[in-house]
Z-matrix of the N, CA and C atoms (Angstrom, degrees):
N
C 1 1.444
C 2 1.535 1 109.17
N 3 1.312 2 115.77 1 133.24
C 4 1.460 3 119.67 2 -179.41
C 5 1.517 4 110.45 3 -74.31
N 6 1.323 5 113.92 4 141.93
C 7 1.455 6 120.31 5 179.17
C 8 1.534 7 109.33 6 -77.55
N 9 1.341 8 117.58 7 125.95
C 10 1.465 9 119.32 8 177.15
C 11 1.534 10 110.42 9 -72.29
N 12 1.299 11 115.52 10 164.95
C 13 1.457 12 120.12 11 177.81
C 14 1.524 13 110.00 12 -72.03
N 15 1.325 14 115.85 13 140.32
C 16 1.457 15 119.50 14 172.35
C 17 1.524 16 107.99 15 -82.27
N 18 1.306 17 116.24 16 164.19
C 19 1.461 18 120.65 17 178.40
C 20 1.521 19 110.20 18 -60.89
N 21 1.315 20 117.01 19 -40.84
C 22 1.464 21 120.90 20 -179.79
C 23 1.529 22 110.50 21 -63.88
N 24 1.326 23 117.47 22 -41.52
C 25 1.466 24 120.12 23 178.01
C 26 1.529 25 111.04 24 -61.87
N 27 1.310 26 116.23 25 -43.19
C 28 1.466 27 120.13 26 179.32
C 29 1.527 28 111.63 27 -63.46
N 30 1.317 29 116.59 28 -42.21
C 31 1.468 30 120.61 29 179.31
C 32 1.527 31 110.38 30 -65.17
N 33 1.328 32 117.24 31 -43.41
C 34 1.472 33 120.64 32 -179.85
C 35 1.531 34 110.91 33 -64.71
N 36 1.332 35 116.62 34 -40.30
C 37 1.463 36 119.58 35 178.57
C 38 1.532 37 110.25 36 -65.99
N 39 1.319 38 117.53 37 -40.45
C 40 1.471 39 120.99 38 177.73
C 41 1.526 40 110.62 39 -64.78
N 42 1.327 41 116.13 40 -41.86
C 43 1.460 42 119.94 41 -179.83
C 44 1.533 43 110.97 42 -63.91
N 45 1.320 44 117.04 43 -43.20
C 46 1.458 45 119.04 44 -179.36
C 47 1.533 46 111.81 45 -74.34
N 48 1.318 47 118.00 46 -25.68
C 49 1.464 48 119.90 47 171.60
C 50 1.524 49 109.08 48 -64.90
N 51 1.334 50 116.40 49 -42.33
C 52 1.472 51 120.77 50 177.64
C 53 1.531 52 110.96 51 -64.31
N 54 1.320 53 117.23 52 -41.34
C 55 1.470 54 120.53 53 177.17
C 56 1.526 55 111.17 54 -63.52
N 57 1.326 56 116.34 55 -37.91
C 58 1.457 57 120.64 56 177.29
C 59 1.527 58 109.98 57 -64.05
N 60 1.329 59 116.52 58 -42.32
C 61 1.477 60 120.81 59 176.28
C 62 1.526 61 110.51 60 -59.37
N 63 1.312 62 116.96 61 -45.90
C 64 1.469 63 121.33 62 -178.81
C 65 1.525 64 111.72 63 -66.34
N 66 1.340 65 117.33 64 -33.93
C 67 1.466 66 120.44 65 -177.15
C 68 1.528 67 112.51 66 -64.54
N 69 1.330 68 117.09 67 -23.46
C 70 1.467 69 120.21 68 178.39
C 71 1.528 70 111.33 69 -72.04
N 72 1.313 71 117.03 70 -21.80
C 73 1.467 72 121.05 71 -179.52
C 74 1.524 73 112.37 72 -86.93
N 75 1.318 74 116.56 73 -15.43
C 76 1.461 75 120.36 74 177.17
C 77 1.518 76 106.33 75 -90.09
N 78 1.331 77 115.87 76 91.86
C 79 1.455 78 119.29 77 -172.92
C 80 1.518 79 112.28 78 -140.67
N 81 1.318 80 113.23 79 155.35
C 82 1.457 81 122.01 80 177.11
C 83 1.527 82 106.45 81 -118.99
N 84 1.323 83 118.50 82 116.97
C 85 1.470 84 119.75 83 177.36
C 86 1.529 85 110.18 84 -65.67
N 87 1.315 86 116.25 85 147.80
C 88 1.462 87 121.07 86 177.33
C 89 1.522 88 108.82 87 -114.54
N 90 1.326 89 116.94 88 163.80
C 91 1.467 90 119.57 89 178.05
C 92 1.529 91 112.61 90 -78.07
N 93 1.336 92 118.05 91 9.09
C 94 1.458 93 121.24 92 -178.88
C 95 1.524 94 110.66 93 -70.90
N 96 1.320 95 116.69 94 156.67
C 97 1.481 96 119.37 95 178.83
C 98 1.528 97 110.88 96 -66.21
N 99 1.295 98 116.35 97 160.23
C 100 1.470 99 124.00 98 177.17
C 101 1.522 100 113.64 99 62.68
N 102 1.319 101 118.60 100 26.30
C 103 1.467 102 123.55 101 171.87
C 104 1.523 103 114.19 102 58.89
N 105 1.328 104 117.64 103 48.56
C 106 1.464 105 120.91 104 174.97
C 107 1.529 106 109.14 105 -68.40
N 108 1.332 107 116.23 106 149.63
C 109 1.457 108 121.44 107 -179.25
C 110 1.525 109 109.78 108 -133.56
N 111 1.312 110 115.20 109 152.84
C 112 1.459 111 121.37 110 170.07
C 113 1.519 112 105.44 111 -101.74
N 114 1.336 113 116.76 112 123.38
C 115 1.458 114 120.78 113 -175.20
C 116 1.520 115 111.19 114 -128.14
N 117 1.318 116 115.35 115 179.59
C 118 1.466 117 121.16 116 173.80
C 119 1.531 118 111.97 117 -90.62
N 120 1.325 119 117.21 118 5.78
C 121 1.464 120 119.82 119 -178.82
C 122 1.523 121 112.42 120 -57.68
N 123 1.327 122 117.14 121 -49.99
C 124 1.468 123 119.46 122 -179.19
C 125 1.526 124 110.93 123 -58.16
N 126 1.311 125 116.18 124 -42.85
C 127 1.462 126 120.86 125 179.03
C 128 1.525 127 110.46 126 -57.83
N 129 1.333 128 116.31 127 -48.09
C 130 1.468 129 120.51 128 -179.05
C 131 1.522 130 111.66 129 -67.09
N 132 1.316 131 118.23 130 -39.60
C 133 1.468 132 121.55 131 178.54
C 134 1.521 133 109.90 132 -60.87
N 135 1.311 134 116.78 133 -48.09
C 136 1.471 135 120.87 134 -179.31
C 137 1.525 136 109.93 135 -64.29
N 138 1.316 137 117.48 136 -44.62
C 139 1.466 138 120.86 137 179.64
C 140 1.532 139 110.94 138 -61.00
N 141 1.310 140 117.29 139 -45.55
C 142 1.470 141 121.78 140 178.82
C 143 1.526 142 110.28 141 -61.05
N 144 1.336 143 116.79 142 -44.84
C 145 1.469 144 120.62 143 -178.91
C 146 1.530 145 112.02 144 -64.40
N 147 1.328 146 116.80 145 -32.11
C 148 1.471 147 120.48 146 -179.55
C 149 1.524 148 112.97 147 -83.40
N 150 1.311 149 117.79 148 -31.58
C 151 1.469 150 121.82 149 -174.73
C 152 1.526 151 112.22 150 -85.92
N 153 1.332 152 116.94 151 -41.71
C 154 1.456 153 121.08 152 -174.88
C 155 1.523 154 112.09 153 -94.00
N 156 1.323 155 115.77 154 162.01
C 157 1.458 156 121.80 155 171.64
C 158 1.520 157 107.96 156 -63.82
N 159 1.311 158 116.40 157 157.45
C 160 1.463 159 121.65 158 -179.22
C 161 1.527 160 111.38 159 -52.60
N 162 1.324 161 116.84 160 -50.01
C 163 1.470 162 121.64 161 -179.38
C 164 1.522 163 111.12 162 -55.69
N 165 1.317 164 117.03 163 -47.98
C 166 1.461 165 121.60 164 -176.29
C 167 1.530 166 112.29 165 -68.30
N 168 1.335 167 116.99 166 -40.86
C 169 1.464 168 119.30 167 -179.30
C 170 1.526 169 110.91 168 -66.34
N 171 1.333 170 117.14 169 -38.82
C 172 1.462 171 119.70 170 178.22
C 173 1.531 172 110.11 171 -66.59
N 174 1.319 173 117.62 172 -38.95
C 175 1.469 174 120.87 173 178.18
C 176 1.533 175 110.69 174 -63.61
N 177 1.326 176 117.54 175 -43.58
C 178 1.466 177 121.38 176 179.74
C 179 1.530 178 110.39 177 -59.70
N 180 1.318 179 116.51 178 -49.24
C 181 1.466 180 120.54 179 -177.26
C 182 1.526 181 110.93 180 -68.70
N 183 1.340 182 116.69 181 -40.63
C 184 1.472 183 120.31 182 178.66
C 185 1.524 184 110.81 183 -64.03
N 186 1.319 185 117.36 184 -40.41
C 187 1.462 186 120.74 185 178.15
C 188 1.527 187 110.67 186 -61.85
N 189 1.318 188 116.72 187 -43.37
C 190 1.467 189 121.54 188 176.94
C 191 1.534 190 110.31 189 -59.85
N 192 1.336 191 116.22 190 -43.89
C 193 1.462 192 120.16 191 -179.75
C 194 1.531 193 111.50 192 -66.67
N 195 1.317 194 116.69 193 -38.94
C 196 1.467 195 120.59 194 178.45
C 197 1.525 196 110.35 195 -65.01
N 198 1.324 197 116.51 196 -43.04
C 199 1.470 198 119.85 197 176.97
C 200 1.529 199 110.50 198 -56.74
N 201 1.325 200 115.85 199 -46.24
C 202 1.464 201 119.92 200 178.63
C 203 1.515 202 112.59 201 -65.25
N 204 1.331 203 116.63 202 -40.86
C 205 1.465 204 120.80 203 -177.88
C 206 1.526 205 112.00 204 -63.87
N 207 1.336 206 116.97 205 -34.42
C 208 1.474 207 118.90 206 -178.94
C 209 1.529 208 112.92 207 -85.75
N 210 1.334 209 116.04 208 0.70
C 211 1.459 210 118.53 209 172.62
C 212 1.514 211 116.79 210 113.23
N 213 1.314 212 118.69 211 -1.54
C 214 1.463 213 120.37 212 175.87
C 215 1.534 214 106.87 213 -73.91
N 216 1.327 215 119.00 214 128.34
C 217 1.470 216 121.15 215 -174.22
C 218 1.533 217 113.74 216 -75.24
N 219 1.332 218 116.09 217 75.06
C 220 1.469 219 121.00 218 -176.09
C 221 1.523 220 112.99 219 -110.15
N 222 1.323 221 116.96 220 -2.69
C 223 1.453 222 119.25 221 179.88
C 224 1.529 223 109.95 222 -88.85
N 225 1.304 224 116.83 223 177.64
C 226 1.464 225 122.08 224 -175.89
C 227 1.525 226 110.72 225 -51.85
N 228 1.315 227 115.21 226 130.48
C 229 1.459 228 121.31 227 177.75
C 230 1.515 229 114.35 228 64.58
N 231 1.324 230 117.89 229 23.00
C 232 1.453 231 121.06 230 -179.81
C 233 1.518 232 113.75 231 81.78
N 234 1.326 233 116.44 232 16.07
C 235 1.455 234 120.12 233 177.98
C 236 1.525 235 111.49 234 -66.99
N 237 1.320 236 115.91 235 155.70
C 238 1.466 237 120.94 236 179.70
C 239 1.515 238 109.05 237 -162.62
N 240 1.326 239 115.05 238 165.51
C 241 1.457 240 121.68 239 173.25
C 242 1.511 241 113.83 240 94.43
N 243 1.320 242 113.62 241 167.59
C 244 1.462 243 120.40 242 179.93
C 245 1.524 244 111.86 243 -66.61
N 246 1.328 245 116.31 244 -30.56
C 247 1.463 246 120.09 245 177.32
C 248 1.518 247 111.38 246 -59.32
N 249 1.324 248 116.15 247 -39.68
C 250 1.463 249 120.22 248 177.79
C 251 1.533 250 109.81 249 -65.71
N 252 1.341 251 115.66 250 -47.90
C 253 1.468 252 120.05 251 -177.19
C 254 1.521 253 112.71 252 -61.05
N 255 1.331 254 116.61 253 -36.47
C 256 1.457 255 119.30 254 -177.59
C 257 1.519 256 112.90 255 -100.53
N 258 1.340 257 116.56 256 9.80
C 259 1.456 258 121.62 257 175.50
C 260 1.520 259 111.14 258 -79.50
N 261 1.319 260 115.62 259 -169.82
C 262 1.465 261 120.20 260 -173.74
C 263 1.537 262 113.88 261 -64.03
N 264 1.328 263 118.10 262 -27.11
C 265 1.464 264 119.94 263 -179.76
C 266 1.532 265 113.38 264 -100.24
N 267 1.314 266 117.24 265 5.29
C 268 1.462 267 120.92 266 -179.87
C 269 1.522 268 114.07 267 -61.46
N 270 1.312 269 116.88 268 -28.36
C 271 1.470 270 120.37 269 179.34
C 272 1.508 271 112.33 270 -60.89
N 273 1.322 272 116.92 271 -36.69
C 274 1.460 273 119.66 272 177.04
C 275 1.529 274 109.65 273 -63.77
N 276 1.327 275 116.02 274 -41.62
C 277 1.461 276 120.69 275 -178.97
C 278 1.529 277 111.09 276 -65.87
N 279 1.319 278 117.80 277 -47.98
C 280 1.463 279 120.66 278 178.90
C 281 1.527 280 111.75 279 -64.73
N 282 1.318 281 116.89 280 -31.63
C 283 1.467 282 119.68 281 -178.75
C 284 1.527 283 112.63 282 -68.45
N 285 1.324 284 117.55 283 -18.85
C 286 1.465 285 119.90 284 178.49
C 287 1.524 286 111.33 285 -59.71
N 288 1.317 287 117.04 286 -41.48
C 289 1.471 288 121.12 287 179.47
C 290 1.530 289 109.54 288 -64.97
N 291 1.327 290 116.46 289 -44.27
C 292 1.470 291 120.70 290 -178.80
C 293 1.527 292 110.06 291 -62.62
N 294 1.320 293 117.12 292 -45.54
C 295 1.466 294 120.70 293 178.92
C 296 1.527 295 110.86 294 -61.78
N 297 1.323 296 117.31 295 -42.33
C 298 1.468 297 120.66 296 179.49
C 299 1.523 298 111.36 297 -63.03
N 300 1.326 299 116.90 298 -38.54
C 301 1.466 300 120.10 299 178.21
C 302 1.527 301 110.69 300 -66.41
N 303 1.323 302 116.49 301 -47.77
C 304 1.471 303 119.95 302 179.86
C 305 1.526 304 110.56 303 -59.72
N 306 1.315 305 116.84 304 -47.35
C 307 1.465 306 120.16 305 179.57
C 308 1.527 307 110.27 306 -63.06
N 309 1.323 308 116.63 307 -46.74
C 310 1.460 309 121.18 308 -178.04
C 311 1.520 310 114.54 309 -61.85
N 312 1.317 311 116.59 310 -30.03
C 313 1.467 312 120.50 311 179.36
C 314 1.527 313 112.63 312 -69.16
N 315 1.323 314 116.77 313 -23.53
C 316 1.457 315 119.89 314 -173.05
C 317 1.531 316 115.75 315 -116.13
N 318 1.322 317 118.97 316 -4.48
C 319 1.468 318 119.31 317 -174.91
C 320 1.523 319 113.15 318 -67.53
N 321 1.310 320 118.02 319 -47.30
C 322 1.458 321 120.05 320 -175.83
C 323 1.518 322 110.63 321 77.63
N 324 1.311 323 116.18 322 173.90
C 325 1.467 324 121.65 323 -177.45
C 326 1.528 325 112.59 324 -78.47
N 327 1.328 326 116.08 325 -37.23
C 328 1.464 327 120.23 326 -174.50
C 329 1.532 328 110.36 327 -91.77
N 330 1.328 329 114.71 328 132.94
C 331 1.463 330 120.85 329 -179.92
C 332 1.522 331 110.38 330 -72.50
N 333 1.329 332 115.11 331 132.53
C 334 1.461 333 122.48 332 173.77
C 335 1.522 334 106.53 333 -133.86
N 336 1.306 335 116.34 334 113.80
C 337 1.468 336 121.84 335 -172.83
C 338 1.525 337 112.77 336 -55.17
N 339 1.313 338 117.73 337 -46.49
C 340 1.466 339 120.71 338 -177.48
C 341 1.532 340 110.06 339 -67.12
N 342 1.315 341 116.66 340 -46.95
C 343 1.471 342 121.25 341 179.79
C 344 1.528 343 111.03 342 -60.40
N 345 1.319 344 116.82 343 -45.40
C 346 1.465 345 120.56 344 -178.91
C 347 1.529 346 111.47 345 -67.08
N 348 1.320 347 116.91 346 -35.98
C 349 1.465 348 120.11 347 177.76
C 350 1.527 349 110.39 348 -66.17
N 351 1.332 350 116.62 349 -43.00
C 352 1.469 351 120.32 350 177.89
C 353 1.523 352 110.36 351 -63.39
N 354 1.339 353 116.93 352 -42.91
C 355 1.467 354 120.47 353 178.72
C 356 1.529 355 111.71 354 -63.37
N 357 1.322 356 116.72 355 -39.90
C 358 1.471 357 119.05 356 -179.64
C 359 1.526 358 110.78 357 -67.87
N 360 1.323 359 116.97 358 -37.67
C 361 1.467 360 120.77 359 176.54
C 362 1.526 361 109.79 360 -65.04
N 363 1.332 362 116.50 361 -43.67
C 364 1.471 363 120.20 362 177.05
C 365 1.529 364 110.42 363 -60.41
N 366 1.329 365 116.33 364 -38.76
C 367 1.464 366 120.47 365 179.50
C 368 1.517 367 112.79 366 -60.76
N 369 1.329 368 117.54 367 -46.09
C 370 1.474 369 118.35 368 -179.05
C 371 1.522 370 111.38 369 -72.07
N 372 1.314 371 117.25 370 -30.34
C 373 1.465 372 118.67 371 175.94
C 374 1.533 373 109.41 372 -65.55
N 375 1.333 374 116.78 373 -42.45
C 376 1.474 375 121.02 374 176.25
C 377 1.526 376 110.34 375 -58.99
N 378 1.319 377 116.17 376 -48.06
C 379 1.471 378 120.78 377 -178.78
C 380 1.522 379 110.99 378 -60.09
N 381 1.324 380 116.21 379 -49.83
C 382 1.464 381 119.28 380 -175.85
C 383 1.525 382 112.59 381 -70.92
N 384 1.321 383 118.72 382 -33.69
C 385 1.468 384 120.51 383 177.65
C 386 1.531 385 111.82 384 -69.18
N 387 1.329 386 116.38 385 -47.88
C 388 1.467 387 119.36 386 179.00
C 389 1.532 388 110.41 387 -63.29
N 390 1.322 389 116.11 388 -43.51
C 391 1.464 390 119.75 389 177.92
C 392 1.513 391 112.15 390 -60.45
N 393 1.326 392 116.07 391 -42.09
C 394 1.459 393 120.87 392 178.99
C 395 1.534 394 111.12 393 -63.11
N 396 1.330 395 116.70 394 -45.69
C 397 1.469 396 120.59 395 -179.91
C 398 1.527 397 111.23 396 -62.36
N 399 1.334 398 116.05 397 -43.09
C 400 1.468 399 120.69 398 178.65
C 401 1.526 400 110.22 399 -61.55
N 402 1.347 401 115.35 400 -45.52
C 403 1.461 402 120.71 401 -179.42
C 404 1.530 403 110.79 402 -63.04
N 405 1.343 404 116.25 403 -39.98
C 406 1.455 405 120.71 404 179.21
C 407 1.524 406 110.82 405 -60.78
N 408 1.337 407 115.63 406 -46.28
C 409 1.467 408 120.36 407 -177.78
C 410 1.525 409 111.44 408 -70.89
N 411 1.333 410 116.83 409 -50.65
C 412 1.470 411 120.30 410 -176.25
C 413 1.522 412 113.55 411 -77.66
N 414 1.312 413 117.56 412 -24.46
C 415 1.458 414 120.76 413 179.42
C 416 1.512 415 112.92 414 -95.23
N 417 1.343 416 115.55 415 -1.04
C 418 1.465 417 121.03 416 -179.89
C 419 1.528 418 110.94 417 54.57
N 420 1.327 419 116.32 418 47.12
C 421 1.455 420 122.17 419 -178.87
C 422 1.525 421 110.86 420 -94.57
N 423 1.311 422 116.17 421 158.42
C 424 1.465 423 120.17 422 170.68
C 425 1.527 424 107.91 423 -74.29
N 426 1.331 425 116.43 424 162.92
C 427 1.469 426 119.50 425 178.79
C 428 1.525 427 110.96 426 -61.49
N 429 1.320 428 116.43 427 -39.99
C 430 1.462 429 120.10 428 -179.28
C 431 1.527 430 110.99 429 -63.92
N 432 1.318 431 116.58 430 -47.59
C 433 1.466 432 120.63 431 179.57
C 434 1.520 433 110.88 432 -62.94
N 435 1.335 434 116.38 433 -44.15
C 436 1.466 435 120.09 434 179.53
C 437 1.520 436 111.11 435 -61.59
N 438 1.315 437 116.97 436 -43.36
C 439 1.461 438 120.57 437 -179.03
C 440 1.522 439 111.32 438 -65.95
N 441 1.324 440 116.87 439 -45.86
C 442 1.463 441 120.13 440 -178.05
C 443 1.527 442 112.45 441 -70.36
N 444 1.333 443 116.97 442 -45.11
C 445 1.466 444 120.63 443 -176.61
C 446 1.525 445 112.82 444 -83.20
N 447 1.332 446 117.52 445 -31.80
C 448 1.461 447 120.68 446 -173.70
C 449 1.506 448 115.48 447 -99.96
N 450 1.329 449 117.25 448 -13.96
C 451 1.469 450 119.55 449 -179.91
C 452 1.527 451 111.07 450 -126.20
N 453 1.303 452 116.76 451 -60.58
C 454 1.470 453 120.99 452 -175.99
C 455 1.523 454 111.81 453 -59.12
N 456 1.320 455 117.12 454 -38.10
C 457 1.467 456 120.42 455 -178.51
C 458 1.526 457 112.66 456 -65.75
N 459 1.329 458 117.24 457 -28.51
C 460 1.463 459 121.05 458 -174.89
C 461 1.528 460 114.71 459 -101.76
N 462 1.327 461 117.40 460 -30.99
C 463 1.462 462 120.32 461 -167.94
C 464 1.533 463 114.64 462 -62.23
N 465 1.331 464 121.79 463 -38.64
C 466 1.474 465 118.26 464 -178.12
C 467 1.536 466 112.98 465 -59.24
N 468 1.318 467 116.86 466 -50.74
C 469 1.462 468 119.92 467 -179.18
C 470 1.527 469 111.16 468 -70.22
N 471 1.321 470 117.37 469 -35.37
C 472 1.464 471 120.62 470 177.31
C 473 1.527 472 111.10 471 -63.21
N 474 1.325 473 117.34 472 -37.43
C 475 1.473 474 120.55 473 177.04
C 476 1.522 475 111.07 474 -64.86
N 477 1.317 476 116.84 475 -41.18
C 478 1.471 477 120.44 476 177.43
C 479 1.523 478 110.22 477 -62.16
N 480 1.330 479 116.71 478 -46.04
C 481 1.468 480 120.51 479 179.25
C 482 1.526 481 110.65 480 -62.20
N 483 1.332 482 117.53 481 -39.46
C 484 1.467 483 121.21 482 -179.71
C 485 1.521 484 111.39 483 -65.48
N 486 1.304 485 116.60 484 -42.69
C 487 1.469 486 120.35 485 -179.68
C 488 1.521 487 110.28 486 -65.36
N 489 1.311 488 117.24 487 -41.74
C 490 1.473 489 120.35 488 177.45
C 491 1.526 490 110.19 489 -63.11
N 492 1.324 491 117.22 490 -44.66
C 493 1.469 492 120.56 491 179.64
C 494 1.522 493 110.85 492 -57.85
N 495 1.316 494 117.19 493 -42.74
C 496 1.473 495 120.82 494 -179.11
C 497 1.524 496 111.99 495 -64.38
N 498 1.322 497 116.99 496 -30.63
C 499 1.465 498 120.25 497 -177.31
C 500 1.528 499 112.91 498 -78.53
N 501 1.318 500 117.66 499 -25.11
C 502 1.468 501 119.56 500 -176.23
C 503 1.532 502 113.53 501 -98.49
N 504 1.320 503 117.02 502 5.33
C 505 1.464 504 120.67 503 179.03
C 506 1.533 505 112.15 504 -56.29
N 507 1.346 506 120.14 505 -47.17
C 508 1.476 507 118.73 506 -179.39
C 509 1.525 508 112.96 507 -57.65
N 510 1.320 509 117.22 508 -38.24
C 511 1.458 510 121.08 509 178.64
C 512 1.529 511 110.46 510 -62.56
N 513 1.313 512 117.00 511 -46.57
C 514 1.472 513 120.09 512 -179.89
C 515 1.519 514 111.67 513 -66.75
N 516 1.311 515 117.07 514 -39.33
C 517 1.476 516 118.91 515 178.31
C 518 1.514 517 110.79 516 -64.46
N 519 1.317 518 116.36 517 -36.45
C 520 1.461 519 120.22 518 179.24
C 521 1.537 520 109.86 519 -67.45
N 522 1.315 521 116.79 520 -43.02
C 523 1.467 522 121.59 521 -179.78
C 524 1.529 523 110.21 522 -65.15
N 525 1.321 524 117.24 523 -39.07
C 526 1.456 525 121.42 524 -175.87
C 527 1.527 526 114.08 525 -75.59
N 528 1.331 527 117.51 526 -13.93
C 529 1.475 528 119.31 527 -179.17
C 530 1.488 529 112.56 528 -83.39
């Protein structure tokens, strides 16, 4: 028999869904075409994937995506709707679920700083690669442009955010218990 959610689990998932929504508004516009932004989304996705169980992290991210898909302005810069999800930057959004699954499959119960740091780095590489490929296809970009604008432009700061997220997992797990 599957274990139902406890009230505390539901509240924590709702709270982190709200934090994920807020993280999309904390953004720095870049000079890249099509209004690309650097946000705290990747940081929150990686942190959620490392702190929560696989099931819970996927639910949090899926709930955020569903809110955005039905028109609640929770995406970068207040974006919302299916048009946003299937637009040129939708690949980054869809890749969040994939990264959370990959990270969640390998985290385990016990925190290991090196393992979690490697997983968080793998997570942002997954996000940026899938996002870049989606942007290349939907934006009709050359491989060079897609790589430079969709991967190279984001990966340095995303790696820093991922490493920081991996280091603060014990603090969040302690707070959440």
